[in-house]
N, C-alpha and C positions, 0 to 999 in steps of 0.2 A: 619626847621633846620636839620642839619645832624650831625653825630657823628665824633669825631676826629679819623682819621685812626690809627689803631694800628700798632706798629712797631714790627713785628714778629721776626726780626733779634735781636733787643734789648732784647726782652723777652727770646729768646733762649740763648743769651750770658749770661744773668743774671742767667740762670740755668746751665751754662757751658756745653751746648750741642754743639757738633761738627757741624760746619757750613762750608760747602764746596762751594767755589765760583769761579768766573772767572773774569779776567780783560778785560774791554772793552776800546780799544784805537782807534778804527776806528769810526770816527765822522759821523756816518750814522745811522739814527733811525731804518732802516731795520736790520742792524747788531745788534743794541741794543735790538730790539724786538726778533730777533732770539736767542740771548744769554739768554734773560729773559725767553724764553719758552723752554730752553734746559734742564731744570730739576735741575739747580743749586739752592742752598739755597740763594745765593746772586750774584749780578753782580755789579762790581765797574766801574763807569763811570769816566774817568780820565781827569782832566783838567790841571794836572801838566806837563805831558810829551806828552799828545795827543793834537791835534789841536781842542779842544773843548772850548767853552765859556759858559756863563750862558744861552744864547739862545739855543745853541745846547743841553745843559743838560736838559732843559725843554722838548724838543722834545724827548729826550731819556726816560725821566721819563714818558711822555705820552705814548710812545710806550710800555714801560714795565708794565704800570699800570694794564692791564688785567690779568697778570700772577702772580702766587703765590710767586715767588722768590722776595727777598728784593733788593732794589736799594741802593747802597752806592755811594757817590760822593766825589771825592778828589779835593779840591780847588788847585789852582796853588801854594799857599803858605799860611802862617798864616796871612791872611788879613781879618780883621773883616768885612769890607765893601763887599768883595766878598762873604764871608760866609753868610752874611745877605741876599744877592740876591739869593744864592743857596737855603737857607731855605725858603725864600718867594716863590721860584719856586716849592716848594714841597718836596725837599730833607729832609729826616728824619734821615739819618745816614751820618755823615761827617767824613772823614778821613783826618786829618791835617798833612801834611808832615813836616819833618825836625824840630821836636820839640826836643830841646836839654836840656832844663832846666825846673824846676817846675814853674818858672815865665812865660815861654812861654806856658806851659800847662794851667796855670791859665788864660792867655789871650784867649786861644782857648775855654776854658770853658765859659768865659764871653761872647764870641762872639756868642754862641748858646743859650743864656738865656736872657730873657727880664729883665729890671730893676724891683726890686732892686738887683737881683742876678747877672745880667750881663749887657751887653751894646748893645744887639740887638735892632736895631731901629724898631719902631712900624709902621706897615702899615695895613690899615683896610681891603682892598679887594685884596687878593692874592690867588694864586693857593693853597698855603699851608692851608689856612683857608676855602677852597672851596668857594672862592670869598665872604667871609663874612658869609657863611652859618653854619660854625661850632660854636656852642654856646660856649662862653667863651674861644675862641681859645687862646688868649694871656695868660690867666691864666693857661692853661692846656698844652700848646704846648711842654714844656720841658719834660713832662712825657714820651712822645713818641719820643723825639730826642735822638739819640745815638751819643756820641762823642768818636771817636777813634783818637789817636795821634800816630805818627810814631817816634820811636827811631831808628836812622839809621846812627849814627856817633859814633866813638870811644869816643868822648867828652860827648855824651849823656849817655853812659853806667853807669858811676858812679851815675847818678841821677835817675835810674829806680825806686827805692823805693819811692823817693820823688815825682816823676811824678805820680806814681800809687796812691799815697796818696792825690793827688790834687783833691779837690771836683769838681765833674762834669765830670771827666774822666771815661768813661765807658769801655774802652779797650785800649790795647797798641799793636801796630803793629811793628814788627821788620823787617827792610829792609835790606836784605843781600847784595844787589848790592852796595848801597851807603856805607854801613858799610865796605865792602871789600875795597872800594876805600880809605876811611878814614884811614884804617889800613895799607895802602901801598900795597894792592893786587888788583889793578884796573883790572876789568874784570874777576876776579877769585873769585866769590862768593862761590865756592866749596873748596877753600883752607882750609886745616885742621884747621888753626888758626881762620879763619872766622867762620867755622862750630862750633868750640868750643864756640866762643863768642856768636853766634846766639842761640845755645842750652842753654847756661848759662843764657842768657837774658830771654829766654822763661820760664825757670824754676824760675827765680827770679820774673818775672811778676806774674806768677801763685801763687808763695808763698806769694806775696804781696796782693793777693786777687782779682786780675783783670784778665780777659780773654786775653791771648796773641793771636796774629795773625801773619801770614807770607804769602808772595808770594815766593815760592821756585820752580824754574824751574828744579832743580836737584831732581829727585825722591827720592834718598836716604836721602837728607836733608829734603824733605817734610815729609817722613815717620818718620824720627828722631824727627822732630819738633812736630808732633802729639803725638808721644810717650812721649815727654818731657812735654806735656800739652797744646800745641797750640789748640785754640778753633775755630777761624775763619781762614781758610786756602785756598790757591789757588795754583795750579800748572801750570796754563796756562794763556796766553795772546792771544787775538784774532789774532793780527798781527803775532805773532810767530807761532800760529797754522796754519794760512794761508800760511806762508812761508814754514813751514814743509810739508804741503800738496802739495805745488807746486814744491818741490825739485825733481830734476831729479835723 
């Protein structure tokens, strides 16, 4: 038998230790492995806006496995069946996009836990359980699973404290791009009103006792978010970094 893999990212978040990461949107395991070995604390593999699916994610997780950085996977949406497959494939940290209410946060929490605490379906031989070699995997899995939810609309902001209080939520990510669009500033995540809303949300999440997170391509917003209390942070996306490097 083998032991249940530890989730270093979840442990660091519980101590509110700053975790710097990068976004992976290029659906190629070589890119995923390169990012995993680049020294970041975490790499997020994105199935919401990138052309990845569950099979691609497994290849990404396999490529990242030899490296110390943690892998985060973002499902396409709040879909318990999709989340179940990602967990069975070995994802231990899930970032659920577009969570606007405590009810949706509760569904996300249920999706990553086995009954009686949740609705995750049971499979015996999965990559997550080391193909059945992890002793008592089903009883222990939730200890090392980290659930992050995204608040990224103006409608979600009044519910931050209730979402933070939802049992099973381990951290809350603030999405500036979608938030800007919902506030009427499409394409302008650096607008002063958006910046104020983002920083206020981060402070409220931290005050509610949960680690906040952010992806901010604007360096000043990135720095301000950390100063406000953000714990898991990113300032770059692989595709954007590639385009920046190719610019004439």
